[in-house]
LUMMAR-979002 format. One record per atom (N, C-alpha, C): residue number from 0; x, z, y; atom name. Coordinates in Angstrom, 2 decimals. Atoms other than C-alpha are relative to their C-alpha. Layout:
residues N
   seq         x         z         y   atom
   NUM         X         Z         Y     CA
...
//
This chain:
residues 157
   seq         x         z         y   atom
     0      0.46      0.89     -0.99      N
     0     14.92    -39.30     24.95     CA
     0     -1.46      0.25      0.31      C
     1      1.22     -0.24     -0.42      N
     1     11.98    -38.38     26.96     CA
     1     -0.72     -1.27      0.52      C
     2      0.84      1.21     -0.64      N
     2      9.18    -40.90     27.92     CA
     2     -0.19      0.30      1.48      C
     3      0.08     -0.21     -1.41      N
     3      8.29    -41.30     31.51     CA
     3     -1.62     -0.02      0.28      C
     4      1.39      0.00     -0.48      N
     4      4.90    -40.38     33.15     CA
     4      0.06     -0.83      1.32      C
     5      0.19      0.76     -1.27      N
     5      4.07    -43.09     35.78     CA
     5     -1.41      0.02      0.55      C
     6      1.36     -0.34     -0.51      N
     6      1.21    -42.70     38.23     CA
     6     -0.24     -0.96      1.18      C
     7      0.01      0.76     -1.25      N
     7      1.81    -45.29     41.09     CA
     7      0.30     -1.41     -0.28      C
     8     -0.37      1.43      0.08      N
     8      3.47    -48.60     41.57     CA
     8      0.75     -0.44     -1.36      C
     9     -0.63      0.38      1.28      N
     9      5.10    -48.37     38.08     CA
     9     -1.04     -0.15     -1.13      C
    10      1.00      0.13      1.09      N
    10      1.70    -48.43     36.29     CA
    10     -0.15     -1.48     -0.44      C
    11      0.34      1.37      0.48      N
    11      0.77    -51.50     34.24     CA
    11     -0.87     -0.65      1.04      C
    12      0.68      0.71     -1.05      N
    12     -0.54    -54.09     36.72     CA
    12      0.42      0.07      1.34      C
    13     -0.47     -0.09     -1.26      N
    13      1.27    -52.84     39.52     CA
    13      1.45     -0.56      0.18      C
    14     -1.18      0.89     -0.19      N
    14      4.31    -54.53     41.20     CA
    14      1.26      0.51     -0.57      C
    15     -1.18     -0.51      0.56      N
    15      7.00    -52.22     40.12     CA
    15      0.04      0.03     -1.53      C
    16      0.01     -0.05      1.48      N
    16      5.89    -52.19     36.55     CA
    16      0.73     -1.40     -0.43      C
    17     -0.54      1.32      0.31      N
    17      6.74    -55.98     36.33     CA
    17      1.43      0.01      0.30      C
    18     -1.33      0.04     -0.44      N
    18     10.00    -55.40     38.25     CA
    18      0.90      0.81     -0.93      C
    19     -0.87     -0.90      0.74      N
    19     11.30    -52.47     36.17     CA
    19     -0.31      0.27     -1.48      C
    20      0.45     -0.51      1.37      N
    20      9.33    -51.89     32.99     CA
    20     -0.21     -1.09     -0.96      C
    21      0.53      1.03      0.92      N
    21      8.06    -55.16     31.52     CA
    21      1.13     -0.45     -0.91      C
    22     -0.81      0.30      1.01      N
    22      9.68    -55.98     28.30     CA
    22      1.16      1.10     -0.37      C
    23     -0.94     -1.06      0.31      N
    23     11.70    -52.62     28.18     CA
    23     -0.64      1.12     -0.62      C
    24      0.73     -1.18      0.54      N
    24      9.04    -50.39     26.69     CA
    24     -0.55     -0.38     -1.39      C
    25      0.66      0.15      1.37      N
    25      7.65    -49.85     23.16     CA
    25     -1.48      0.49      0.02      C
    26      1.31     -0.51      0.00      N
    26      4.51    -48.01     24.11     CA
    26     -0.36      0.44      1.54      C
    27      0.54     -0.44     -1.24      N
    27      2.33    -47.38     27.25     CA
    27     -1.43      0.55     -0.18      C
    28      1.39     -0.48      0.39      N
    28     -0.63    -45.03     26.84     CA
    28     -0.48      0.86      1.20      C
    29      0.54     -0.72     -1.06      N
    29     -3.07    -43.55     29.39     CA
    29      0.18      1.55     -0.26      C
    30     -0.19     -1.43      0.12      N
    30     -2.37    -39.96     30.16     CA
    30     -0.22      0.69      1.36      C
    31      0.11     -0.80     -1.31      N
    31     -2.76    -37.25     32.78     CA
    31      0.92      1.28      0.04      C
    32     -0.72     -1.14     -0.28      N
    32     -0.76    -34.47     34.28     CA
    32     -0.63      0.92      0.78      C
    33      0.61     -1.04     -0.74      N
    33     -2.19    -31.14     35.40     CA
    33      0.97      0.72      0.98      C
    34     -0.80     -0.80     -0.88      N
    34     -1.00    -28.87     38.09     CA
    34      0.66     -0.78      1.14      C
    35     -0.64      0.92     -1.14      N
    35     -0.41    -31.65     40.67     CA
    35     -1.07     -0.50      0.82      C
    36      0.83      0.75     -0.92      N
    36     -2.06    -33.19     43.58     CA
    36      0.75     -1.27      0.44      C
    37     -0.61      1.20     -0.25      N
    37     -1.65    -36.82     44.48     CA
    37     -0.27     -0.38      1.40      C
    38      0.04      0.41     -1.43      N
    38     -0.91    -38.07     48.05     CA
    38      0.39     -1.27      0.22      C
    39     -0.25      1.46     -0.29      N
    39     -0.91    -41.49     49.59     CA
    39      1.06     -0.06      1.05      C
    40     -1.11      0.26     -0.99      N
    40      2.46    -42.06     51.19     CA
    40     -0.11     -1.48      0.37      C
    41      0.24      1.35     -0.27      N
    41      2.52    -45.33     52.96     CA
    41      0.71     -0.97     -1.02      C
    42     -0.34      0.86      1.01      N
    42      2.75    -47.95     50.27     CA
    42      0.18      0.49     -1.37      C
    43     -0.20     -0.55      1.25      N
    43      3.31    -45.62     47.35     CA
    43     -0.50      1.46      0.07      C
    44      0.52     -1.37      0.11      N
    44      2.07    -42.26     46.08     CA
    44      1.11      1.06     -0.27      C
    45     -0.76     -1.09      0.41      N
    45      3.58    -38.85     45.67     CA
    45     -0.87      0.96     -0.73      C
    46      0.62     -1.23      0.70      N
    46      2.68    -36.29     43.10     CA
    46      0.67      1.17      0.46      C
    47     -0.46     -1.25     -0.60      N
    47      2.99    -32.90     44.60     CA
    47     -0.36      1.12     -0.98      C
    48      0.24     -1.11      0.82      N
    48      3.35    -29.92     42.21     CA
    48     -0.79      1.08      0.70      C
    49      0.75     -1.10     -0.66      N
    49      1.01    -27.03     42.77     CA
    49      1.04      1.22      0.48      C
    50     -0.80     -1.05     -0.54      N
    50      2.29    -23.81     44.46     CA
    50      0.15      1.05     -0.96      C
    51      0.02     -0.99      1.11      N
    51      2.34    -22.01     41.09     CA
    51      1.32      0.02     -0.47      C
    52     -1.25     -0.22      0.66      N
    52      4.93    -21.56     38.57     CA
    52      0.87     -1.19     -0.18      C
    53     -0.90      1.19      0.02      N
    53      6.16    -25.14     38.62     CA
    53      0.16     -0.67     -1.31      C
    54     -0.19      0.59      1.25      N
    54      5.79    -25.93     34.92     CA
    54     -1.02     -1.01     -0.27      C
    55      1.02      1.08      0.22      N
    55      2.78    -28.14     35.28     CA
    55     -1.13      0.32     -0.97      C
    56      0.91     -0.26      0.93      N
    56      0.65    -26.31     32.87     CA
    56     -1.36      0.56      0.59      C
    57      1.19     -0.46     -0.57      N
    57     -1.86    -25.10     35.46     CA
    57     -0.12      1.57     -0.11      C
    58      0.01     -1.52      0.13      N
    58     -1.16    -21.38     34.55     CA
    58      0.93      0.61      0.99      C
    59     -0.78     -0.74     -0.94      N
    59      0.11    -19.09     37.19     CA
    59      0.07     -0.81      1.40      C
    60      0.10      0.73     -1.22      N
    60     -0.89    -21.51     40.01     CA
    60     -0.56      0.92      1.10      C
    61      0.49     -0.74     -1.13      N
    61     -1.25    -19.71     43.34     CA
    61     -1.00     -0.74      0.77      C
    62      0.87      0.92     -0.90      N
    62     -3.34    -22.64     44.77     CA
    62     -1.42      0.18     -0.42      C
    63      1.34     -0.27      0.37      N
    63     -6.53    -21.54     43.01     CA
    63     -0.36     -0.42     -1.38      C
    64      0.54      0.19      1.39      N
    64     -8.49    -22.57     39.93     CA
    64      0.37     -1.31     -0.63      C
    65     -0.48      1.24      0.53      N
    65     -6.97    -26.00     39.51     CA
    65     -1.06     -1.08      0.18      C
    66      1.01      1.11     -0.27      N
    66    -10.08    -27.93     40.56     CA
    66      0.32     -0.67      1.32      C
    67     -0.19      0.80     -1.22      N
    67     -9.83    -30.71     43.04     CA
    67      1.50     -0.15      0.40      C
    68     -1.29      0.26     -0.46      N
    68     -6.85    -31.96     44.90     CA
    68      0.34      0.84      1.21      C
    69     -0.03     -0.96     -1.13      N
    69     -7.19    -30.32     48.35     CA
    69      1.55     -0.03      0.68      C
    70     -1.30     -0.14     -0.62      N
    70     -4.22    -29.28     50.48     CA
    70      0.97      0.89     -0.81      C
    71     -0.90     -0.84      0.84      N
    71     -1.56    -28.10     48.02     CA
    71     -0.60      0.50     -1.33      C
    72      0.63     -0.60      1.19      N
    72     -4.23    -27.31     45.38     CA
    72      0.44     -0.71     -1.25      C
    73     -0.29      0.53      1.25      N
    73     -3.67    -27.89     41.78     CA
    73     -1.06     -0.97     -0.33      C
    74      0.90      0.95      0.51      N
    74     -5.31    -30.89     40.29     CA
    74      0.52     -0.78     -1.15      C
    75     -0.41      0.73      1.15      N
    75     -4.78    -33.56     37.79     CA
    75      0.28     -1.51      0.46      C
    76     -0.42      1.30     -0.42      N
    76     -2.92    -36.96     38.28     CA
    76     -0.15     -0.84     -1.28      C
    77      0.19      0.95      0.96      N
    77     -3.89    -39.96     36.21     CA
    77      1.25     -1.04      0.01      C
    78     -0.97      0.95      0.18      N
    78     -1.29    -42.38     34.83     CA
    78      0.24     -0.52     -1.38      C
    79     -0.37      0.43      1.39      N
    79      0.55    -43.70     31.74     CA
    79      1.28      0.76     -0.48      C
    80     -1.31     -0.41      0.67      N
    80      3.15    -42.31     29.36     CA
    80      0.57     -1.37     -0.40      C
    81     -0.85      1.06      0.30      N
    81      5.80    -45.00     29.09     CA
    81      1.14      0.38     -0.81      C
    82     -1.10     -0.23      0.91      N
    82      8.14    -44.99     26.21     CA
    82      0.88     -1.17      0.00      C
    83     -0.99      1.07     -0.09      N
    83     11.29    -46.95     26.67     CA
    83      0.46     -0.48     -1.35      C
    84     -0.72      0.55      1.29      N
    84     12.77    -49.18     23.94     CA
    84      1.38      0.80     -0.12      C
    85     -1.32     -0.81      0.02      N
    85     15.79    -47.10     22.65     CA
    85      1.14     -0.63      0.57      C
    86     -1.22      0.77     -0.49      N
    86     18.32    -49.81     23.50     CA
    86     -0.15     -0.08      1.58      C
    87      0.13      0.21     -1.45      N
    87     16.91    -49.93     27.08     CA
    87      0.08      1.30      0.75      C
    88      0.27     -1.33     -0.65      N
    88     16.66    -46.11     27.77     CA
    88      0.98      0.34      1.07      C
    89     -1.07     -0.33     -0.93      N
    89     19.93    -45.51     29.56     CA
    89     -0.16     -0.82      1.26      C
    90      0.04      0.91     -1.16      N
    90     19.63    -48.47     31.81     CA
    90     -1.32      0.17      0.65      C
    91      1.34     -0.16     -0.67      N
    91     15.86    -47.87     32.46     CA
    91      0.06      1.32      0.75      C
    92     -0.11     -1.29     -0.72      N
    92     16.65    -44.30     33.47     CA
    92      0.75     -0.27      1.41      C
    93     -0.79      0.36     -1.23      N
    93     19.26    -45.58     35.99     CA
    93     -0.87     -0.78      0.98      C
    94      0.81      0.87     -0.86      N
    94     16.76    -48.23     37.30     CA
    94     -0.94      0.84      0.70      C
    95      1.07     -0.85     -0.60      N
    95     14.01    -45.71     37.80     CA
    95      0.48      0.83      1.09      C
    96     -0.59     -0.93     -0.89      N
    96     16.30    -43.22     39.47     CA
    96      0.30     -0.83      1.32      C
    97     -0.22      0.82     -1.10      N
    97     17.48    -46.03     41.82     CA
    97     -1.26     -0.33      0.77      C
    98      1.21      0.26     -0.73      N
    98     14.00    -47.20     42.56     CA
    98     -0.69      1.13      0.72      C
    99      0.59     -1.07     -0.69      N
    99     12.83    -43.71     43.42     CA
    99      1.09      0.75      1.00      C
   100     -1.10     -0.43     -0.88      N
   100     16.15    -43.12     45.38     CA
   100      0.26      1.45     -0.40      C
   101     -0.32     -1.47      0.53      N
   101     16.79    -40.00     43.19     CA
   101      1.46      0.07     -0.39      C
   102     -1.47     -0.35      0.42      N
   102     20.30    -38.54     42.80     CA
   102     -0.04      1.52     -0.41      C
   103      0.06     -1.41      0.33      N
   103     20.53    -35.23     40.93     CA
   103      0.82      0.90      1.07      C
   104     -0.56     -0.93     -0.96      N
   104     21.15    -32.37     43.43     CA
   104      0.13     -0.52      1.36      C
   105     -0.08      0.46     -1.39      N
   105     20.87    -34.47     46.49     CA
   105     -1.07      0.51      0.86      C
   106      1.11     -0.43     -0.91      N
   106     19.02    -32.77     49.36     CA
   106     -0.74     -0.91      0.78      C
   107      0.77      1.00     -0.68      N
   107     18.04    -35.99     50.83     CA
   107     -1.01     -0.79     -0.85      C
   108      0.92      0.66      0.84      N
   108     15.94    -36.99     47.83     CA
   108     -1.41      0.08      0.57      C
   109      1.35      0.04     -0.32      N
   109     12.44    -38.05     48.58     CA
   109     -0.85      0.47     -1.29      C
   110      0.56     -0.38      1.32      N
   110     11.49    -37.54     44.81     CA
   110      0.98      0.76     -0.74      C
   111     -0.80     -0.79      0.93      N
   111     12.83    -35.10     42.22     CA
   111     -0.51     -0.51     -1.44      C
   112      0.34      0.32      1.34      N
   112     12.89    -36.14     38.47     CA
   112     -0.03      1.29     -0.87      C
   113      0.16     -1.25      0.76      N
   113     11.46    -33.27     36.45     CA
   113     -0.71     -0.17     -1.31      C
   114      0.65      0.09      1.32      N
   114     10.31    -32.68     32.88     CA
   114     -1.24      0.84      0.09      C
   115      1.27     -0.81      0.03      N
   115      6.68    -31.68     32.58     CA
   115     -0.92     -0.60     -1.10      C
   116      0.89      0.33      0.89      N
   116      3.84    -31.76     30.12     CA
   116     -1.07     -1.08      0.40      C
   117      1.16      1.02     -0.31      N
   117      1.32    -34.73     30.02     CA
   117     -0.85     -0.04     -1.11      C
   118      1.02      0.12      1.09      N
   118     -1.80    -35.05     27.97     CA
   118     -0.45     -1.44     -0.14      C
   119      0.41      1.41      0.45      N
   119     -2.55    -38.31     26.16     CA
   119     -1.58      0.10     -0.11      C
   120      1.46      0.22      0.12      N
   120     -6.17    -39.64     25.88     CA
   120     -0.60      0.73     -1.27      C
   121      0.40     -0.60      1.17      N
   121     -6.43    -38.18     22.36     CA
   121      0.25      1.60      0.07      C
   122     -0.33     -1.54     -0.15      N
   122     -5.38    -34.60     23.62     CA
   122      1.32      0.47     -0.36      C
   123     -1.40     -0.45      0.36      N
   123     -1.81    -34.66     22.37     CA
   123      0.67      0.20      1.28      C
   124     -0.82     -0.38     -1.12      N
   124      0.51    -33.02     24.80     CA
   124      1.49     -0.56     -0.32      C
   125     -1.35      0.36      0.17      N
   125      3.97    -34.61     25.23     CA
   125      0.75      0.44      1.37      C
   126     -0.94     -0.35     -1.15      N
   126      6.97    -33.69     27.47     CA
   126      0.40     -1.36      0.54      C
   127     -0.37      1.33     -0.55      N
   127      7.82    -36.59     29.92     CA
   127      0.84      0.37      1.30      C
   128     -0.47     -0.02     -1.36      N
   128      9.95    -37.25     33.02     CA
   128     -1.05     -0.44      0.91      C
   129      0.98      0.36     -1.08      N
   129      7.96    -37.54     36.14     CA
   129      0.76      0.29      1.26      C
   130     -0.45     -0.14     -1.30      N
   130      9.03    -38.19     39.69     CA
   130     -0.93      0.64      0.99      C
   131      0.87     -0.74     -0.95      N
   131      7.50    -35.63     42.05     CA
   131      0.70      0.03      1.38      C
   132     -0.56     -0.17     -1.36      N
   132      7.77    -35.13     45.81     CA
   132      1.13      1.10      0.07      C
   133     -0.89     -0.96     -0.26      N
   133     10.94    -33.30     46.73     CA
   133     -0.48      1.13      0.87      C
   134      0.54     -1.08     -0.69      N
   134     10.35    -29.90     48.23     CA
   134     -0.43     -0.05      1.38      C
   135      0.32      0.20     -1.39      N
   135     10.59    -30.86     51.89     CA
   135     -1.07     -0.97      0.20      C
   136      1.02      0.95      0.07      N
   136      8.47    -33.86     51.32     CA
   136     -1.29      0.61     -0.39      C
   137      1.26     -0.63      0.49      N
   137      5.92    -31.83     49.33     CA
   137     -0.58      0.90      1.10      C
   138      0.37     -0.90     -1.07      N
   138      5.72    -29.27     52.15     CA
   138     -0.77     -0.81      1.13      C
   139      0.61      0.89     -1.10      N
   139      5.00    -32.04     54.73     CA
   139     -1.28     -0.65     -0.46      C
   140      1.31      0.56      0.54      N
   140      2.33    -33.62     52.55     CA
   140     -1.01      0.95     -0.06      C
   141      0.99     -1.00      0.18      N
   141      0.58    -30.39     51.86     CA
   141     -0.53      0.33      1.37      C
   142      0.37     -0.26     -1.34      N
   142      0.45    -29.79     55.68     CA
   142     -0.67     -1.04      0.67      C
   143      0.48      1.13     -0.83      N
   143     -0.28    -33.30     56.94     CA
   143     -0.35     -1.16     -0.86      C
   144      0.15      1.16      0.79      N
   144     -0.67    -35.69     54.05     CA
   144     -1.52     -0.34     -0.27      C
   145      1.33      0.45      0.41      N
   145     -3.65    -37.73     52.88     CA
   145     -0.08     -0.02     -1.49      C
   146      0.19     -0.07      1.49      N
   146     -4.68    -36.54     49.43     CA
   146     -0.90     -1.05     -0.55      C
   147      0.72      0.91      0.82      N
   147     -5.99    -38.91     46.90     CA
   147     -0.87      0.78     -0.85      C
   148      0.85     -0.89      0.68      N
   148     -8.94    -36.94     45.71     CA
   148     -0.26     -0.16     -1.50      C
   149      0.21      0.41      1.39      N
   149     -9.44    -38.68     42.46     CA
   149      1.18      0.22     -0.83      C
   150     -1.26     -0.15      0.80      N
   150     -5.88    -38.12     41.36     CA
   150      0.45     -1.29     -0.63      C
   151     -0.34      1.25      0.54      N
   151     -5.78    -41.79     40.54     CA
   151      0.29     -1.00      1.02      C
   152     -0.46      0.98     -0.92      N
   152     -3.65    -44.22     42.59     CA
   152     -0.92     -1.25      0.20      C
   153      0.85      1.21      0.02      N
   153     -5.83    -47.07     41.61     CA
   153     -1.33      0.20      0.68      C
   154      1.32     -0.31     -0.63      N
   154     -8.97    -45.39     43.03     CA
   154      0.15      0.54      1.35      C
   155     -0.16     -0.58     -1.25      N
   155     -7.44    -44.49     46.38     CA
   155     -0.84     -0.42      1.18      C
   156      0.88      0.57     -1.01      N
   156     -9.80    -46.62     48.33     CA
   156      0.50     -0.35      1.24      C
//
């Protein structure tokens, strides 16, 4: 059972946290995920993976040195690691897939659910599910999207 890395409307204090996560988790910890840029889609964000090797470790990124967000550049996204209560896990996974309109293998997905490393505040690295922009959406955001330079949805201004 992997935890979830949430970075937008599912974060504590945001509307979808109350709707989907409240009372269904055993832990929520600040974390960050490297090798991604954050974009402001109308109403909600998209994490866009770097143009590198796609494993989120920042190694092998073709987009540069990993500094800043920029157009398709590697950066760091701030969020929380959310650990589901074991008895809630299967239903929570279905709920989040539905919220993100994700279906495995569907070319119409706006988001893809992928497993990537996240770093907790104490430096511990954990593997987690994260919903990232699907390839077609990511390409459009890199070309024309509005990056959130801080990598933090709450600081989007």
